[in-house]
C-alpha positions as CSV (number, residue, x, y, z in Angstrom):
1,M,261.6,26.9,-10.3
2,I,260.0,23.5,-9.0
3,S,259.0,20.3,-10.1
4,C,257.4,16.9,-9.3
5,E,257.4,13.7,-10.7
6,T,254.2,11.4,-11.1
7,K,253.0,8.6,-13.2
8,V,250.0,9.1,-15.6
9,I,247.3,6.2,-14.5
10,N,244.0,6.8,-16.7
11,Q,244.3,4.1,-19.2
12,T,244.4,6.4,-22.1
13,G,247.0,8.4,-21.0
14,L,247.2,12.2,-22.4
15,H,244.6,11.8,-25.5
16,A,242.8,14.7,-26.5
17,R,240.0,15.3,-23.2
18,P,242.5,15.2,-20.7
19,A,245.2,17.0,-22.4
20,A,242.4,19.7,-23.0
21,M,241.6,19.1,-19.0
22,L,245.7,20.1,-18.3
23,C,246.0,22.7,-20.5
24,S,242.4,24.3,-19.4
25,E,243.7,24.1,-15.6
26,A,247.4,24.9,-16.2
27,N,246.1,28.3,-18.2
28,K,244.5,29.2,-14.5
29,F,248.1,30.1,-13.2
30,K,250.2,33.2,-14.2
31,C,253.7,30.8,-14.0
32,D,255.1,28.8,-16.8
33,I,254.5,25.3,-16.8
34,K,255.9,22.1,-18.9
35,I,255.1,18.9,-18.9
36,K,258.6,16.5,-19.0
37,K,258.0,13.1,-20.3
38,L,260.8,10.8,-18.1
39,D,261.7,8.4,-20.6
40,E,265.0,8.4,-22.7
41,K,264.1,11.4,-25.3
42,G,263.0,13.5,-22.4
43,M,260.7,15.7,-24.7
44,T,259.0,18.9,-23.0
45,A,256.1,20.4,-23.7
46,N,254.1,23.8,-22.9
47,A,251.4,22.9,-20.4
48,K,249.3,25.6,-21.7
49,S,249.5,24.2,-25.3
50,I,247.1,21.5,-25.9
51,I,249.1,20.5,-29.1
52,R,252.5,20.4,-27.5
53,I,250.9,18.2,-24.9
54,L,249.4,15.8,-27.3
55,S,252.5,15.8,-29.3
56,L,254.5,14.1,-26.6
57,G,252.4,11.1,-26.7
58,V,252.0,9.9,-23.0
59,S,250.6,6.9,-22.6
60,M,249.4,5.1,-19.4
61,G,252.1,4.3,-17.2
62,T,254.7,6.7,-18.3
63,D,256.4,9.1,-16.0
64,V,256.0,12.9,-16.2
65,S,257.6,15.5,-14.4
66,V,255.4,18.8,-13.9
67,I,257.7,21.8,-14.1
68,A,257.0,25.5,-12.9
69,D,258.4,28.7,-12.9
70,G,257.1,31.9,-11.7
71,E,254.8,33.5,-8.7
72,D,252.6,30.9,-8.5
73,E,254.4,28.0,-9.3
74,E,253.8,26.0,-5.9
75,A,250.3,25.9,-6.5
76,A,250.6,25.0,-10.2
77,V,252.6,22.1,-9.6
78,K,250.8,20.6,-6.7
79,H,247.2,21.5,-8.8
80,I,248.5,19.6,-12.1
81,V,250.3,16.4,-10.3
82,A,246.8,16.1,-8.6
83,L,244.9,16.3,-11.8
84,I,247.3,13.8,-13.1
85,Q,247.0,11.3,-9.8
86,S,243.2,11.5,-10.2
87,G,243.2,9.9,-13.6
88,F,241.7,12.8,-15.0
89,G,238.0,11.3,-13.9
90,E,238.7,8.4,-16.2
91,I,239.5,6.0,-13.1
């Protein structure tokens, strides 16, 4: 299992379109991928479920951790973190 922390930088956070993009990209990997909101509640969601991602309520400036476990975990974390850091094409 590996993880990497990053900050959500797009203005609208993980609303419908970025959540759909994240979910679509996560589903390209075989490993389990989770997104953890790094706040006092520490909620975690399956990155392959758009409903779960939306339920986190991640807004701009929120720190999150991308956690993957499985055969392609390293590539998955790098890819998902890069997507988040790109601002989902909204910047």
